[in-house]
C-alpha positions in Angstrom: -9.0 -9.2 -5.3 -11.0 -12.1 -4.0 -13.9 -11.4 -1.8 -14.2 -13.3 1.5 -17.1 -15.7 1.7 -20.1 -14.0 3.5 -22.0 -15.7 6.1 -25.5 -14.3 6.2 -27.9 -14.9 9.2 -31.6 -14.6 8.5 -34.1 -14.1 11.3 -37.0 -16.4 10.5 -38.7 -15.9 14.0 -41.5 -13.4 14.7 -39.4 -11.7 17.3 -36.4 -9.4 16.9 -33.1 -11.2 17.5 -29.6 -10.0 18.2 -26.4 -11.4 17.2 -23.7 -10.8 19.8 -19.9 -11.3 19.6 -17.9 -9.4 22.1 -18.8 -5.9 21.5 -20.3 -6.6 18.1 -24.1 -6.4 18.2 -26.2 -6.9 15.2 -30.0 -6.4 15.3 -32.0 -8.6 13.1 -35.8 -7.7 12.9 -38.2 -10.5 12.0 -37.6 -11.6 8.5 -34.3 -9.6 8.0 -30.9 -10.7 7.2 -27.3 -9.5 8.0 -23.9 -10.5 7.0 -21.4 -11.4 9.8 -18.7 -8.8 9.9 -15.9 -11.3 11.0 -15.2 -14.8 11.9 -16.0 -16.0 15.4 -18.7 -17.3 17.6 -21.9 -15.3 17.7 -24.7 -15.8 20.3 -28.2 -15.5 18.8 -30.4 -14.0 21.5 -33.8 -12.4 21.9 -33.8 -8.6 21.9 -36.4 -8.5 24.6 -34.3 -10.8 26.9 -30.6 -11.0 26.1 -30.1 -13.8 28.6 -32.1 -16.2 26.5 -29.5 -17.6 23.9 -31.6 -19.3 21.2 -28.6 -20.4 19.3 -25.0 -20.0 18.2 -23.4 -19.5 14.8 -19.6 -20.3 14.8 -17.9 -19.1 11.7 -14.4 -20.2 11.4 -13.4 -17.8 8.6 -13.1 -19.9 5.5 -15.4 -22.9 5.1 -16.0 -23.8 8.6 -19.5 -22.9 9.6 -21.3 -24.6 12.5 -24.8 -23.6 13.6 -26.5 -24.8 16.8 -29.9 -24.2 18.3 -30.0 -23.2 21.8 -32.2 -24.9 24.4 -34.9 -22.3 24.1 -35.4 -22.3 20.4 -36.4 -24.6 17.6 -33.8 -24.2 14.9 -36.5 -22.7 12.6 -35.9 -19.4 14.4 -32.9 -18.5 12.4 -31.0 -19.7 9.4 -27.6 -19.1 8.0 -26.6 -18.7 4.3 -23.1 -19.0 3.2 -22.0 -17.2 0.0 -19.6 -19.1 -2.2 -15.9 -18.3 -2.2 -14.7 -16.1 -5.0 -12.6 -18.0 -7.6 -9.2 -16.7 -8.7 -8.7 -17.5 -12.4 -5.4 -17.2 -14.3 -5.6 -16.6 -18.0 -2.8 -17.3 -20.4 -2.6 -14.6 -22.9 0.8 -15.6 -24.2 1.2 -17.6 -27.5 3.0 -20.4 -25.5 1.7 -23.0 -23.2 2.2 -22.0 -19.5 2.3 -24.2 -16.4 1.1 -23.0 -12.9 3.1 -24.9 -10.3 2.4 -25.0 -6.5 4.1 -27.8 -4.6 2.7 -31.0 -6.4 -0.2 -29.0 -8.1 0.4 -28.4 -11.8 -2.1 -26.7 -14.0 -1.4 -26.6 -17.7 -2.7 -23.5 -19.5 -2.7 -23.6 -23.4 -2.5 -20.2 -25.1 -5.6 -18.4 -24.6 -7.0 -20.9 -21.9 -8.0 -20.1 -18.3 -8.0 -22.1 -15.1 -9.2 -21.4 -11.5 -6.7 -21.8 -8.8 -7.6 -24.9 -6.7 -6.4 -23.4 -3.4 -4.7 -20.6 -1.7 -1.0 -20.2 -1.9 1.9 -19.1 -4.2 1.9 -20.4 -7.7 4.9 -20.0 -10.1 3.9 -19.3 -13.8 6.4 -21.2 -15.9 6.9 -22.0 -19.5 5.9 -25.6 -20.3 8.8 -25.8 -22.7 11.3 -24.7 -20.0 10.0 -24.9 -16.4 13.1 -23.2 -15.2 11.9 -19.9 -16.7 9.5 -18.4 -14.1 7.6 -15.7 -16.0 5.7 -14.7 -12.9 3.9 -15.6 -9.7 0.4 -15.5 -8.5 0.1 -15.2 -4.6 -3.5 -16.0 -3.4 -3.8 -15.6 0.4 -7.2 -17.2 0.6 -9.2 -14.2 2.0 -8.5 -10.8 0.5 -4.9 -11.1 -0.2 -4.1 -11.4 -4.0 -0.8 -10.3 -5.5 0.4 -10.9 -9.0 4.0 -10.3 -10.1 5.7 -10.7 -13.5 9.0 -12.5 -13.6 12.0 -11.1 -15.0 11.5 -13.2 -18.2 8.2 -12.0 -19.1 6.0 -8.9 -19.9 3.0 -9.1 -17.6 0.8 -9.3 -20.8 1.7 -13.0 -20.9 -0.9 -13.8 -18.3 -3.7 -12.2 -16.4 -5.7 -12.8 -13.3 -9.3 -12.3 -12.8 -11.7 -12.8 -9.8 -15.1 -14.4 -10.4 -17.6 -15.0 -7.6 -19.0 -18.3 -8.1 -22.8 -18.3 -8.3 
């Protein structure tokens, strides 16, 4: 299962900050960090005066991250760190060359080779020698949704899927 990218906000100010999004409230003491629990726009405010918005963090859910400083704060008061997206890797454990197909994407996997999926979506796993024979599918939803199915023509041992978090 692929892990969602984590957006971490670090409080580099000397005062305690709060991240607020709807009913979500995350307290960040000076020098502390916290991961955002979900996508959305968070206001960064002073704990001592929640009316003073020192900035906003807008996290769109995949790779969309925008950070803005408020009028009351230098941007040095907080920083954001984005963890890398996990990679879904398909390994060909069959003795024959396989092809992963998704639209116009085609990834050739020789016997024993692996390849990371370039994007979310459903990939058909087919034999290179006969692309009409679907030996399985890999459905990668982009966040936490990963499903692997073997086709009617193949034991599941013909390919395997691993998840690697990219450093």
